[in-house]
MOPAC internal coordinates of N, CA, C and O (Angstrom, degrees):
PM7 1SCF
backbone

  N    0.0000 0     0.00 0     0.00 0    0    0    0
  C    1.4539 1     0.00 0     0.00 0    1    0    0
  C    1.5325 1   110.10 1     0.00 0    2    1    0
  O    1.2310 1   121.08 1  -124.64 1    3    2    1
  N    1.3207 1   115.55 1    55.36 1    3    2    1
  C    1.4649 1   119.78 1  -177.04 1    5    3    2
  C    1.5302 1   112.07 1   -70.82 1    6    5    3
  O    1.2310 1   120.04 1   158.86 1    7    6    5
  N    1.3357 1   117.53 1   -21.14 1    7    6    5
  C    1.4614 1   118.92 1  -178.93 1    9    7    6
  C    1.5320 1   111.85 1   -67.86 1   10    9    7
  O    1.2310 1   120.16 1   155.47 1   11   10    9
  N    1.3334 1   117.29 1   -24.53 1   11   10    9
  C    1.4743 1   120.79 1   177.92 1   13   11   10
  C    1.5291 1   109.33 1   -64.56 1   14   13   11
  O    1.2310 1   120.81 1   139.72 1   15   14   13
  N    1.3318 1   116.06 1   -40.28 1   15   14   13
  C    1.4606 1   121.06 1   176.64 1   17   15   14
  C    1.5279 1   110.67 1   -62.92 1   18   17   15
  O    1.2310 1   120.30 1   137.71 1   19   18   17
  N    1.3279 1   117.03 1   -42.29 1   19   18   17
  C    1.4596 1   122.04 1   178.13 1   21   19   18
  C    1.5268 1   111.08 1   -58.92 1   22   21   19
  O    1.2310 1   120.39 1   132.15 1   23   22   21
  N    1.3307 1   116.86 1   -47.85 1   23   22   21
  C    1.4648 1   121.28 1  -178.24 1   25   23   22
  C    1.5242 1   111.89 1   -65.18 1   26   25   23
  O    1.2310 1   120.63 1   139.67 1   27   26   25
  N    1.3296 1   116.39 1   -40.33 1   27   26   25
  C    1.4661 1   120.76 1   179.06 1   29   27   26
  C    1.5234 1   110.05 1   -64.33 1   30   29   27
  O    1.2310 1   120.26 1   137.19 1   31   30   29
  N    1.3313 1   117.11 1   -42.81 1   31   30   29
  C    1.4592 1   120.49 1   178.55 1   33   31   30
  C    1.5249 1   111.35 1   -64.36 1   34   33   31
  O    1.2310 1   120.09 1   140.65 1   35   34   33
  N    1.3306 1   117.43 1   -39.35 1   35   34   33
  C    1.4649 1   121.33 1   177.62 1   37   35   34
  C    1.5241 1   110.96 1   -60.68 1   38   37   35
  O    1.2310 1   121.33 1   131.24 1   39   38   37
  N    1.3349 1   115.06 1   -48.76 1   39   38   37
  C    1.4697 1   120.75 1  -177.70 1   41   39   38
  C    1.5284 1   111.11 1   -62.57 1   42   41   39
  O    1.2310 1   120.31 1   133.68 1   43   42   41
  N    1.3420 1   117.01 1   -46.32 1   43   42   41
  C    1.4616 1   121.09 1  -178.28 1   45   43   42
  C    1.5274 1   111.93 1   -67.93 1   46   45   43
  O    1.2310 1   119.91 1   140.52 1   47   46   45
  N    1.3300 1   117.77 1   -39.48 1   47   46   45
  C    1.4653 1   121.33 1  -179.16 1   49   47   46
  C    1.5278 1   110.77 1   -65.97 1   50   49   47
  O    1.2310 1   120.44 1   141.54 1   51   50   49
  N    1.3352 1   116.76 1   -38.46 1   51   50   49
  C    1.4640 1   118.91 1   178.92 1   53   51   50
  C    1.5222 1   111.72 1   -72.12 1   54   53   51
  O    1.2310 1   120.31 1   152.65 1   55   54   53
  N    1.3282 1   117.02 1   -27.35 1   55   54   53
  C    1.4660 1   120.30 1   177.98 1   57   55   54
  C    1.5282 1   111.36 1   -65.95 1   58   57   55
  O    1.2310 1   120.37 1   148.05 1   59   58   57
  N    1.3517 1   116.89 1   -31.95 1   59   58   57
  C    1.4707 1   120.55 1   179.48 1   61   59   58
  C    1.5397 1   111.47 1  -105.25 1   62   61   59
  O    1.2310 1   120.44 1  -163.89 1   63   62   61
  N    1.3480 1   116.76 1    16.11 1   63   62   61
  C    1.4707 1   123.44 1   174.25 1   65   63   62
  C    1.5343 1   114.86 1    58.50 1   66   65   63
  O    1.2310 1   120.43 1  -137.77 1   67   66   65
  N    1.3272 1   116.79 1    42.23 1   67   66   65
  C    1.4706 1   119.96 1   176.33 1   69   67   66
  C    1.5243 1   109.85 1   -74.74 1   70   69   67
  O    1.2310 1   120.94 1   -27.04 1   71   70   69
  N    1.3416 1   115.81 1   152.96 1   71   70   69
  C    1.4663 1   121.42 1   179.39 1   73   71   70
  C    1.5257 1   111.51 1   -76.84 1   74   73   71
  O    1.2310 1   120.81 1   132.78 1   75   74   73
  N    1.3586 1   116.06 1   -47.22 1   75   74   73
  C    1.4657 1   119.72 1  -179.34 1   77   75   74
  C    1.5303 1   110.00 1  -151.05 1   78   77   75
  O    1.2310 1   121.41 1   -15.73 1   79   78   77
  N    1.3380 1   114.91 1   164.27 1   79   78   77
  C    1.4628 1   121.28 1   179.19 1   81   79   78
  C    1.5258 1   108.72 1  -132.09 1   82   81   79
  O    1.2310 1   121.66 1   -20.88 1   83   82   81
  N    1.3279 1   114.43 1   159.12 1   83   82   81
  C    1.4636 1   120.84 1   175.95 1   85   83   82
  C    1.5276 1   107.86 1  -118.48 1   86   85   83
  O    1.2310 1   120.88 1   -50.42 1   87   86   85
  N    1.3305 1   115.93 1   129.58 1   87   86   85
  C    1.4612 1   122.43 1  -177.70 1   89   87   86
  C    1.5200 1   107.78 1  -127.20 1   90   89   87
  O    1.2310 1   120.29 1   -32.91 1   91   90   89
  N    1.3325 1   117.05 1   147.09 1   91   90   89
  C    1.4617 1   120.74 1   176.23 1   93   91   90
  C    1.5270 1   109.61 1   -59.52 1   94   93   91
  O    1.2310 1   120.93 1   -39.97 1   95   94   93
  N    1.3280 1   115.84 1   140.03 1   95   94   93
  C    1.4594 1   120.76 1  -178.49 1   97   95   94
  C    1.5214 1   111.33 1   -76.57 1   98   97   95
  O    1.2310 1   120.98 1   -46.26 1   99   98   97
  N    1.3037 1   115.73 1   133.74 1   99   98   97
  C    1.4653 1   122.63 1   165.40 1  101   99   98
  C    1.5267 1   105.67 1  -151.48 1  102  101   99
  O    1.2310 1   120.29 1   -20.99 1  103  102  101
  N    1.3122 1   117.04 1   159.01 1  103  102  101
  C    1.4648 1   119.75 1  -177.11 1  105  103  102
  C    1.5212 1   111.37 1   -62.58 1  106  105  103
  O    1.2310 1   120.47 1   141.28 1  107  106  105
  N    1.3457 1   116.70 1   -38.72 1  107  106  105
  C    1.4665 1   119.95 1   179.82 1  109  107  106
  C    1.5301 1   110.50 1   -66.24 1  110  109  107
  O    1.2310 1   120.09 1   139.18 1  111  110  109
  N    1.3447 1   117.43 1   -40.82 1  111  110  109
  C    1.4666 1   120.54 1   177.63 1  113  111  110
  C    1.5280 1   110.84 1   -63.08 1  114  113  111
  O    1.2310 1   120.66 1   137.81 1  115  114  113
  N    1.3370 1   116.35 1   -42.19 1  115  114  113
  C    1.4599 1   120.64 1  -179.64 1  117  115  114
  C    1.5288 1   110.77 1   -64.09 1  118  117  115
  O    1.2310 1   120.14 1   136.13 1  119  118  117
  N    1.3211 1   117.35 1   -43.87 1  119  118  117
  C    1.4614 1   121.65 1  -179.66 1  121  119  118
  C    1.5223 1   110.86 1   -63.75 1  122  121  119
  O    1.2310 1   120.39 1   134.59 1  123  122  121
  N    1.3359 1   116.85 1   -45.41 1  123  122  121
  C    1.4633 1   120.58 1  -179.83 1  125  123  122
  C    1.5262 1   110.47 1   -64.83 1  126  125  123
  O    1.2310 1   120.09 1   138.68 1  127  126  125
  N    1.3295 1   117.43 1   -41.32 1  127  126  125
  C    1.4682 1   120.87 1   178.49 1  129  127  126
  C    1.5302 1   110.63 1   -61.87 1  130  129  127
  O    1.2310 1   119.85 1   140.79 1  131  130  129
  N    1.3350 1   117.89 1   -39.21 1  131  130  129
  C    1.4650 1   120.98 1   178.78 1  133  131  130
  C    1.5296 1   110.90 1   -67.49 1  134  133  131
  O    1.2310 1   120.25 1   142.15 1  135  134  133
  N    1.3329 1   117.14 1   -37.85 1  135  134  133
  C    1.4695 1   120.42 1   176.67 1  137  135  134
  C    1.5224 1   109.85 1   -64.00 1  138  137  135
  O    1.2310 1   120.04 1   136.42 1  139  138  137
  N    1.3397 1   117.53 1   -43.58 1  139  138  137
  C    1.4668 1   121.50 1  -179.85 1  141  139  138
  C    1.5345 1   110.62 1   -65.60 1  142  141  139
  O    1.2310 1   120.03 1   144.83 1  143  142  141
  N    1.3284 1   117.54 1   -35.17 1  143  142  141
  C    1.4679 1   120.99 1   176.68 1  145  143  142
  C    1.5283 1   110.03 1   -66.65 1  146  145  143
  O    1.2310 1   120.53 1   134.81 1  147  146  145
  N    1.3192 1   116.59 1   -45.19 1  147  146  145
  C    1.4698 1   121.28 1  -178.90 1  149  147  146
  C    1.5286 1   111.61 1   -63.28 1  150  149  147
  O    1.2310 1   120.09 1   151.38 1  151  150  149
  N    1.3353 1   117.43 1   -28.62 1  151  150  149
  C    1.4638 1   121.52 1  -178.97 1  153  151  150
  C    1.5284 1   112.75 1  -101.27 1  154  153  151
  O    1.2310 1   120.42 1  -162.05 1  155  154  153
  N    1.3310 1   116.79 1    17.95 1  155  154  153
  C    1.4700 1   123.56 1   174.22 1  157  155  154
  C    1.5259 1   115.33 1    61.12 1  158  157  155
  O    1.2310 1   119.86 1  -144.83 1  159  158  157
  N    1.3211 1   117.88 1    35.17 1  159  158  157
  C    1.4618 1   120.75 1   174.05 1  161  159  158
  C    1.5300 1   111.18 1   -96.58 1  162  161  159
  O    1.2310 1   120.40 1   151.10 1  163  162  161
  N    1.3371 1   116.85 1   -28.90 1  163  162  161
  C    1.4697 1   121.04 1   173.39 1  165  163  162
  C    1.5240 1   107.89 1  -130.44 1  166  165  163
  O    1.2310 1   120.80 1   -21.40 1  167  166  165
  N    1.3360 1   116.08 1   158.60 1  167  166  165
  C    1.4554 1   121.29 1  -174.51 1  169  167  166
  C    1.5223 1   112.48 1   -75.92 1  170  169  167
  O    1.2310 1   120.53 1   124.76 1  171  170  169
  N    1.3421 1   116.59 1   -55.24 1  171  170  169
  C    1.4601 1   119.47 1  -178.66 1  173  171  170
  C    1.5200 1   110.22 1  -155.98 1  174  173  171
  O    1.2310 1   121.05 1   -18.17 1  175  174  173
  N    1.3242 1   115.60 1   161.83 1  175  174  173
  C    1.4622 1   121.68 1   177.03 1  177  175  174
  C    1.5256 1   107.57 1  -134.68 1  178  177  175
  O    1.2310 1   121.33 1   -43.26 1  179  178  177
  N    1.3432 1   115.06 1   136.74 1  179  178  177
  C    1.4626 1   120.16 1  -177.56 1  181  179  178
  C    1.5227 1   109.09 1  -135.99 1  182  181  179
  O    1.2310 1   120.94 1   -46.36 1  183  182  181
  N    1.3426 1   115.81 1   133.64 1  183  182  181
  C    1.4608 1   121.36 1   178.21 1  185  183  182
  C    1.5233 1   107.93 1   -88.69 1  186  185  183
  O    1.2310 1   120.30 1   -51.85 1  187  186  185
  N    1.3360 1   117.04 1   128.15 1  187  186  185
  C    1.4671 1   120.65 1  -179.76 1  189  187  186
  C    1.5194 1   110.12 1  -129.69 1  190  189  187
  O    1.2310 1   121.00 1   -21.95 1  191  190  189
  N    1.3291 1   115.70 1   158.05 1  191  190  189
  C    1.4638 1   120.79 1   177.50 1  193  191  190
  C    1.5061 1   111.67 1    82.03 1  194  193  191
  O    1.2310 1   121.22 1    -1.26 1  195  194  193
  N    1.3467 1   115.28 1   178.74 1  195  194  193
  C    1.4623 1   120.12 1   178.12 1  197  195  194
  C    1.5176 1   109.18 1  -145.44 1  198  197  195
  O    1.2310 1   121.92 1   -21.07 1  199  198  197
  N    1.3166 1   113.93 1   158.93 1  199  198  197
  C    1.4633 1   119.51 1   178.41 1  201  199  198
  C    1.5157 1   112.14 1    65.91 1  202  201  199
  O    1.2310 1   121.18 1    47.13 1  203  202  201
  N    1.3317 1   115.34 1  -132.87 1  203  202  201
  C    1.4710 1   120.57 1  -177.14 1  205  203  202
  C    1.5261 1   111.62 1   -75.41 1  206  205  203
  O    1.2310 1   120.35 1   160.98 1  207  206  205
  N    1.3276 1   116.93 1   -19.02 1  207  206  205
  C    1.4624 1   120.29 1  -175.19 1  209  207  206
  C    1.5328 1   112.98 1   -93.22 1  210  209  207
  O    1.2310 1   120.34 1  -159.62 1  211  210  209
  N    1.3289 1   116.96 1    20.38 1  211  210  209
  C    1.4645 1   119.52 1  -179.73 1  213  211  210
  C    1.5204 1   110.64 1   -71.56 1  214  213  211
  O    1.2310 1   121.14 1   -40.98 1  215  214  213
  N    1.3247 1   115.43 1   139.02 1  215  214  213
  C    1.4648 1   120.98 1   176.60 1  217  215  214
  C    1.5248 1   109.44 1  -136.55 1  218  217  215
  O    1.2310 1   121.22 1   -16.49 1  219  218  217
  N    1.3067 1   115.28 1   163.51 1  219  218  217
  C    1.4608 1   121.68 1   172.03 1  221  219  218
  C    1.5190 1   106.88 1  -108.28 1  222  221  219
  O    1.2310 1   120.19 1   -55.05 1  223  222  221
  N    1.3241 1   117.24 1   124.95 1  223  222  221
  C    1.4592 1   122.17 1   176.82 1  225  223  222
  C    1.5239 1   106.28 1   -99.40 1  226  225  223
  O    1.2310 1   120.21 1   -68.20 1  227  226  225
  N    1.3216 1   117.20 1   111.80 1  227  226  225
  C    1.4603 1   122.21 1  -174.72 1  229  227  226
  C    1.5243 1   109.74 1  -108.95 1  230  229  227
  O    1.2310 1   120.71 1   -56.14 1  231  230  229
  N    1.3393 1   116.26 1   123.86 1  231  230  229
  C    1.4645 1   121.60 1   177.15 1  233  231  230
  C    1.5243 1   107.34 1   -92.98 1  234  233  231
  O    1.2310 1   120.60 1   -56.71 1  235  234  233
  N    1.3220 1   116.46 1   123.29 1  235  234  233
  C    1.4613 1   121.35 1  -176.54 1  237  235  234
  C    1.5230 1   111.23 1   -79.73 1  238  237  235
  O    1.2310 1   121.22 1   -21.24 1  239  238  237
  N    1.3211 1   115.27 1   158.76 1  239  238  237
  C    1.4648 1   120.79 1  -176.50 1  241  239  238
  C    1.5206 1   109.97 1  -117.79 1  242  241  239
  O    1.2310 1   121.24 1   -42.77 1  243  242  241
  N    1.3238 1   115.23 1   137.23 1  243  242  241
  C    1.4687 1   121.68 1   177.25 1  245  243  242
  C    1.5197 1   108.77 1  -129.07 1  246  245  243
  O    1.2310 1   120.90 1   -38.53 1  247  246  245
  N    1.3329 1   115.89 1   141.47 1  247  246  245
  C    1.4650 1   121.40 1   177.84 1  249  247  246
  C    1.5247 1   108.26 1  -117.57 1  250  249  247
  O    1.2310 1   120.69 1   -68.14 1  251  250  249
  N    1.3393 1   116.28 1   111.86 1  251  250  249
  C    1.4736 1   122.49 1  -178.09 1  253  251  250
  C    1.5250 1   111.52 1    54.78 1  254  253  251
  O    1.2310 1   120.51 1  -138.37 1  255  254  253
  N    1.3183 1   116.63 1    41.63 1  255  254  253
  C    1.4675 1   121.21 1   178.63 1  257  255  254
  C    1.5170 1   115.02 1    84.51 1  258  257  255
  O    1.2310 1   120.01 1   165.67 1  259  258  257
  N    1.3299 1   117.58 1   -14.33 1  259  258  257
  C    1.4653 1   120.79 1   179.98 1  261  259  258
  C    1.5237 1   109.89 1   -97.48 1  262  261  259
  O    1.2310 1   120.83 1   -32.09 1  263  262  261
  N    1.3162 1   116.02 1   147.91 1  263  262  261
  C    1.4635 1   121.12 1  -179.59 1  265  263  262
  C    1.5253 1   110.29 1   -64.01 1  266  265  263
  O    1.2310 1   120.75 1   -37.75 1  267  266  265
  N    1.3357 1   116.17 1   142.25 1  267  266  265
  C    1.4656 1   120.98 1   178.25 1  269  267  266
  C    1.5255 1   110.72 1   -69.49 1  270  269  267
  O    1.2310 1   120.46 1   151.09 1  271  270  269
  N    1.3416 1   116.73 1   -28.91 1  271  270  269
  C    1.4647 1   121.33 1   178.88 1  273  271  270
  C    1.5275 1   108.39 1   -93.06 1  274  273  271
  O    1.2310 1   120.93 1   -65.61 1  275  274  273
  N    1.3342 1   115.82 1   114.39 1  275  274  273
  C    1.4693 1   120.31 1  -179.78 1  277  275  274
  C    1.5309 1   110.86 1   -85.21 1  278  277  275
  O    1.2310 1   120.79 1   144.14 1  279  278  277
  N    1.3347 1   116.09 1   -35.86 1  279  278  277
  C    1.4570 1   119.47 1  -179.13 1  281  279  278
  C    1.5132 1   112.26 1  -165.26 1  282  281  279
  O    1.2310 1   121.70 1   -24.18 1  283  282  281
  N    1.3381 1   114.36 1   155.82 1  283  282  281
  C    1.4632 1   121.61 1   177.88 1  285  283  282
  C    1.5185 1   107.41 1  -133.36 1  286  285  283
  O    1.2310 1   120.71 1   -46.92 1  287  286  285
  N    1.3313 1   116.24 1   133.08 1  287  286  285
  C    1.4608 1   120.17 1   177.12 1  289  287  286
  C    1.5217 1   108.42 1  -124.78 1  290  289  287
  O    1.2310 1   120.84 1   -64.86 1  291  290  289
  N    1.3351 1   115.99 1   115.14 1  291  290  289
  C    1.4613 1   120.53 1   177.67 1  293  291  290
  C    1.5237 1   108.43 1   -76.76 1  294  293  291
  O    1.2310 1   120.36 1   -52.30 1  295  294  293
  N    1.3131 1   116.91 1   127.70 1  295  294  293
  C    1.4680 1   120.61 1  -179.43 1  297  295  294
  C    1.5316 1   109.19 1   -97.71 1  298  297  295
  O    1.2310 1   120.38 1   115.90 1  299  298  297
  N    1.3359 1   116.88 1   -64.10 1  299  298  297
  C    1.4627 1   120.47 1   177.87 1  301  299  298
  C    1.5241 1   109.48 1   -83.77 1  302  301  299
  O    1.2310 1   121.30 1   -42.76 1  303  302  301
  N    1.3047 1   115.11 1   137.24 1  303  302  301
  C    1.4530 1   121.26 1   176.14 1  305  303  302
  C    1.5299 1   106.91 1  -123.51 1  306  305  303
  O    1.2310 1   119.75 1   -14.63 1  307  306  305
  N    1.3259 1   118.09 1   165.37 1  307  306  305
  C    1.4653 1   118.14 1   179.78 1  309  307  306
  C    1.5420 1   112.57 1   -58.44 1  310  309  307
  O    1.2310 1   120.46 1   149.55 1  311  310  309
  N    1.3254 1   116.72 1   -30.45 1  311  310  309
  C    1.4668 1   120.02 1  -178.04 1  313  311  310
  C    1.5275 1   112.42 1   -84.10 1  314  313  311
  O    1.2310 1   120.08 1   160.88 1  315  314  313
  N    1.3431 1   117.46 1   -19.12 1  315  314  313
  C    1.4614 1   120.66 1  -175.00 1  317  315  314
  C    1.5249 1   110.46 1  -148.31 1  318  317  315
  O    1.2310 1   120.85 1   -71.32 1  319  318  317
  N    1.3012 1   115.98 1   108.68 1  319  318  317
  C    1.4588 1   120.78 1  -179.60 1  321  319  318
  C    1.5327 1   109.47 1   -94.19 1  322  321  319
  O    1.2310 1   120.81 1   -45.96 1  323  322  321
  N    1.3254 1   116.06 1   134.04 1  323  322  321
  C    1.4653 1   121.84 1  -179.33 1  325  323  322
  C    1.5299 1   108.02 1  -112.61 1  326  325  323
  O    1.2310 1   120.67 1   -53.35 1  327  326  325
  N    1.3258 1   116.33 1   126.65 1  327  326  325
  C    1.4595 1   121.73 1   179.81 1  329  327  326
  C    1.5259 1   109.60 1  -113.05 1  330  329  327
  O    1.2310 1   120.96 1   -26.73 1  331  330  329
  N    1.3400 1   115.76 1   153.27 1  331  330  329
  C    1.4616 1   120.33 1  -178.17 1  333  331  330
  C    1.5208 1   108.84 1  -141.97 1  334  333  331
  O    1.2310 1   121.10 1   -38.34 1  335  334  333
  N    1.3305 1   115.49 1   141.66 1  335  334  333
  C    1.4595 1   120.63 1   174.29 1  337  335  334
  C    1.5176 1   108.50 1   -86.60 1  338  337  335
  O    1.2310 1   120.21 1   -22.53 1  339  338  337
  N    1.3200 1   117.20 1   157.47 1  339  338  337
  C    1.4657 1   118.78 1  -175.03 1  341  339  338
  C    1.5277 1   112.44 1   -64.53 1  342  341  339
  O    1.2310 1   119.76 1   153.80 1  343  342  341
  N    1.3299 1   118.05 1   -26.20 1  343  342  341
  C    1.4673 1   120.68 1   179.75 1  345  343  342
  C    1.5286 1   112.11 1   -70.80 1  346  345  343
  O    1.2310 1   120.24 1   157.41 1  347  346  345
  N    1.3346 1   117.15 1   -22.59 1  347  346  345
  C    1.4693 1   121.26 1  -178.22 1  349  347  346
  C    1.5257 1   113.28 1   -95.52 1  350  349  347
  O    1.2310 1   119.98 1  -177.11 1  351  350  349
  N    1.3338 1   117.64 1     2.89 1  351  350  349
  C    1.4689 1   120.37 1  -179.09 1  353  351  350
  C    1.5249 1   109.12 1   -76.23 1  354  353  351
  O    1.2310 1   120.66 1   -56.21 1  355  354  353
  N    1.3148 1   116.35 1   123.79 1  355  354  353
  C    1.4590 1   123.04 1  -179.02 1  357  355  354
  C    1.5304 1   110.39 1  -117.84 1  358  357  355
  O    1.2310 1   119.84 1   -21.30 1  359  358  357
  N    1.3464 1   117.91 1   158.70 1  359  358  357
  C    1.4744 1   119.94 1   175.72 1  361  359  358
  C    1.5307 1   111.07 1   -64.51 1  362  361  359
  O    1.2310 1   120.92 1   -30.53 1  363  362  361
  N    1.3324 1   115.84 1   149.47 1  363  362  361
  C    1.4590 1   121.97 1   179.01 1  365  363  362
  C    1.5245 1   108.20 1   -98.07 1  366  365  363
  O    1.2310 1   120.14 1   -51.55 1  367  366  365
  N    1.3231 1   117.34 1   128.45 1  367  366  365
  C    1.4794 1   122.91 1   179.67 1  369  367  366
  C    1.5270 1   111.24 1    50.90 1  370  369  367
  O    1.2310 1   120.67 1  -127.48 1  371  370  369
  N    1.3291 1   116.33 1    52.52 1  371  370  369
  C    1.4712 1   124.27 1  -179.33 1  373  371  370
  C    1.5340 1   112.60 1    52.92 1  374  373  371
  O    1.2310 1   120.39 1  -146.00 1  375  374  373
  N    1.3458 1   116.86 1    34.00 1  375  374  373
  C    1.4583 1   121.08 1   176.68 1  377  375  374
  C    1.5235 1   114.38 1    92.75 1  378  377  375
  O    1.2310 1   119.67 1   176.83 1  379  378  377
  N    1.3352 1   118.24 1    -3.17 1  379  378  377
  C    1.4675 1   120.47 1   179.01 1  381  379  378
  C    1.5302 1   111.94 1   -80.83 1  382  381  379
  O    1.2310 1   119.77 1   162.30 1  383  382  381
  N    1.3149 1   118.05 1   -17.70 1  383  382  381
  C    1.4601 1   121.66 1  -179.82 1  385  383  382
  C    1.5164 1   110.77 1  -117.99 1  386  385  383
  O    1.2310 1   121.55 1    -1.17 1  387  386  385
  N    1.3375 1   114.64 1   178.83 1  387  386  385
  C    1.4631 1   119.49 1   176.73 1  389  387  386
  C    1.5329 1   109.61 1  -131.00 1  390  389  387
  O    1.2310 1   121.84 1   -24.70 1  391  390  389
  N    1.3137 1   114.09 1   155.30 1  391  390  389
  C    1.4626 1   121.56 1   173.69 1  393  391  390
  C    1.5199 1   105.63 1  -112.16 1  394  393  391
  O    1.2310 1   120.25 1   -47.62 1  395  394  393
  N    1.3276 1   117.13 1   132.38 1  395  394  393
  C    1.4619 1   120.77 1   179.61 1  397  395  394
  C    1.5227 1   108.09 1  -103.22 1  398  397  395
  O    1.2310 1   121.20 1   -53.92 1  399  398  397
  N    1.3287 1   115.31 1   126.08 1  399  398  397
  C    1.4656 1   122.05 1  -172.97 1  401  399  398
  C    1.5228 1   109.49 1  -123.97 1  402  401  399
  O    1.2310 1   120.75 1   -44.60 1  403  402  401
  N    1.3356 1   116.18 1   135.40 1  403  402  401
  C    1.4603 1   121.58 1   174.41 1  405  403  402
  C    1.5250 1   107.78 1   -92.36 1  406  405  403
  O    1.2310 1   120.45 1   -68.33 1  407  406  405
  N    1.3214 1   116.75 1   111.67 1  407  406  405
  C    1.4662 1   122.28 1  -175.53 1  409  407  406
  C    1.5290 1   109.96 1  -118.62 1  410  409  407
  O    1.2310 1   120.22 1    -7.48 1  411  410  409
  N    1.3275 1   117.18 1   172.52 1  411  410  409
  C    1.4628 1   119.32 1   174.10 1  413  411  410
  C    1.5309 1   112.35 1   -61.98 1  414  413  411
  O    1.2310 1   119.71 1   159.41 1  415  414  413
  N    1.3294 1   118.15 1   -20.59 1  415  414  413
  C    1.4679 1   122.69 1   178.82 1  417  415  414
  C    1.5279 1   111.89 1   -91.29 1  418  417  415
  O    1.2310 1   120.20 1  -172.24 1  419  418  417
  N    1.3347 1   117.22 1     7.76 1  419  418  417
  C    1.4663 1   121.01 1  -179.85 1  421  419  418
  C    1.5156 1   110.97 1   111.04 1  422  421  419
  O    1.2310 1   120.68 1     5.80 1  423  422  421
  N    1.3197 1   116.30 1  -174.20 1  423  422  421
  C    1.4539 1   121.81 1   178.97 1  425  423  422
  C    1.5229 1   107.68 1   -88.55 1  426  425  423
  O    1.2310 1   120.89 1   -61.54 1  427  426  425
  N    1.3422 1   115.90 1   118.46 1  427  426  425
  C    1.4686 1   120.90 1  -174.99 1  429  427  426
  C    1.5250 1   110.30 1  -138.37 1  430  429  427
  O    1.2310 1   120.71 1    -8.67 1  431  430  429
  N    1.3403 1   116.24 1   171.33 1  431  430  429
  C    1.4680 1   121.14 1   178.71 1  433  431  430
  C    1.5244 1   109.89 1   -85.57 1  434  433  431
  O    1.2310 1   121.37 1   -10.83 1  435  434  433
  N    1.3450 1   114.97 1   169.17 1  435  434  433
  C    1.4637 1   119.78 1  -179.97 1  437  435  434
  C    1.5333 1   112.07 1   -62.50 1  438  437  435
  O    1.2310 1   119.78 1   144.89 1  439  438  437
  N    1.3268 1   118.02 1   -35.11 1  439  438  437
  C    1.4706 1   121.00 1  -179.15 1  441  439  438
  C    1.5281 1   110.83 1   -66.11 1  442  441  439
  O    1.2310 1   120.87 1   136.47 1  443  442  441
  N    1.3392 1   115.94 1   -43.53 1  443  442  441
  C    1.4694 1   120.01 1   179.03 1  445  443  442
  C    1.5246 1   110.79 1   -66.86 1  446  445  443
  O    1.2310 1   120.46 1   141.18 1  447  446  445
  N    1.3399 1   116.72 1   -38.82 1  447  446  445
  C    1.4677 1   120.88 1  -178.75 1  449  447  446
  C    1.5291 1   110.52 1   -63.19 1  450  449  447
  O    1.2310 1   120.31 1   140.57 1  451  450  449
  N    1.3293 1   117.01 1   -39.43 1  451  450  449
  C    1.4675 1   119.73 1   178.30 1  453  451  450
  C    1.5266 1   110.75 1   -66.91 1  454  453  451
  O    1.2310 1   120.31 1   140.64 1  455  454  453
  N    1.3368 1   117.02 1   -39.36 1  455  454  453
  C    1.4673 1   120.73 1   178.98 1  457  455  454
  C    1.5213 1   110.80 1   -63.98 1  458  457  455
  O    1.2310 1   120.83 1   136.21 1  459  458  457
  N    1.3572 1   116.02 1   -43.79 1  459  458  457
  C    1.4662 1   121.07 1  -177.67 1  461  459  458
  C    1.5287 1   112.80 1   -81.74 1  462  461  459
  O    1.2310 1   120.88 1   173.09 1  463  462  461
  N    1.3423 1   115.92 1    -6.91 1  463  462  461
  C    1.4706 1   122.59 1  -178.47 1  465  463  462
  C    1.5289 1   111.90 1    56.52 1  466  465  463
  O    1.2310 1   120.93 1  -129.67 1  467  466  465
  N    1.3438 1   115.83 1    50.33 1  467  466  465
  C    1.4602 1   120.63 1   175.64 1  469  467  466
  C    1.5306 1   109.48 1  -128.56 1  470  469  467
  O    1.2310 1   121.12 1   -34.99 1  471  470  469
  N    1.3081 1   115.46 1   145.01 1  471  470  469
  C    1.4553 1   121.98 1   174.79 1  473  471  470
  C    1.5049 1   108.50 1  -109.49 1  474  473  471
  O    1.2310 1   120.68 1     4.79 1  475  474  473
  N    1.3393 1   116.31 1  -175.21 1  475  474  473
  C    1.4553 1   119.12 1   179.24 1  477  475  474
  C    1.5067 1   111.07 1   168.44 1  478  477  475
  O    1.2310 1   121.10 1    19.62 1  479  478  477
  N    1.3205 1   115.50 1  -160.38 1  479  478  477
  C    1.4664 1   121.19 1  -179.13 1  481  479  478
  C    1.5285 1   109.27 1   -84.70 1  482  481  479
  O    1.2310 1   120.41 1   -55.62 1  483  482  481
  N    1.3289 1   116.82 1   124.38 1  483  482  481
  C    1.4604 1   121.53 1   178.56 1  485  483  482
  C    1.5186 1   108.47 1   -78.87 1  486  485  483
  O    1.2310 1   120.03 1   -63.78 1  487  486  485
  N    1.3317 1   117.55 1   116.22 1  487  486  485
  C    1.4524 1   121.13 1  -178.25 1  489  487  486
  C    1.5347 1   111.21 1   -82.44 1  490  489  487
  O    1.2310 1   120.19 1   123.05 1  491  490  489
  N    1.3375 1   117.25 1   -56.95 1  491  490  489
  C    1.4700 1   120.84 1  -178.97 1  493  491  490
  C    1.5189 1   111.03 1  -163.25 1  494  493  491
  O    1.2310 1   121.74 1   -14.11 1  495  494  493
  N    1.3459 1   114.27 1   165.89 1  495  494  493
  C    1.4568 1   122.08 1   172.42 1  497  495  494
  C    1.5229 1   107.36 1  -114.48 1  498  497  495
  O    1.2310 1   120.41 1   -34.82 1  499  498  497
  N    1.3097 1   116.82 1   145.18 1  499  498  497
  C    1.4675 1   121.16 1   178.13 1  501  499  498
  C    1.5253 1   108.38 1  -140.09 1  502  501  499
  O    1.2310 1   120.96 1   -40.06 1  503  502  501
  N    1.3269 1   115.76 1   139.94 1  503  502  501
  C    1.4630 1   120.19 1   178.74 1  505  503  502
  C    1.4980 1   111.05 1  -145.39 1  506  505  503
  O    1.2310 1   120.10 1   180.00 1  507  506  505

C-alpha cells in the first residue's frame, strides 16, 4: 500500500507550503501521480534515477496561495478493502473531487469507470 504514503506526503507537504516532494518510485505511485496531474491536483510528476534508486519528483500546485488539494479520504485500507460496482459510483463533493478506483482496466477515476462500466476496489477520494 505504497500509495497511502504518497497521499500522506502530499497532504503534509501542502500543509507547510513545500514546492515539491520526492517519493519512492512504484508503478502504482506513478499512475496515481499522473491521474492527480491530469485532474489538476498536482503540477507535474517526473521520474528520476535508475534501478533501485528511482524516485518520483512531484511539483505541488497552489491556487492563489492555497493548496490545490483540499482533502483526502482513504477508503480502502490494508486491513479492509472496499469494492464498488459501476452502478454505485457517485460524484465526489458534487463533482469537485474524484474517486480513484483500481479496476481490471487499471487505476482510473470514477468518471472513467462509469464510462467503461467497470467497478473495483475504491482506493481514495480527493477534492
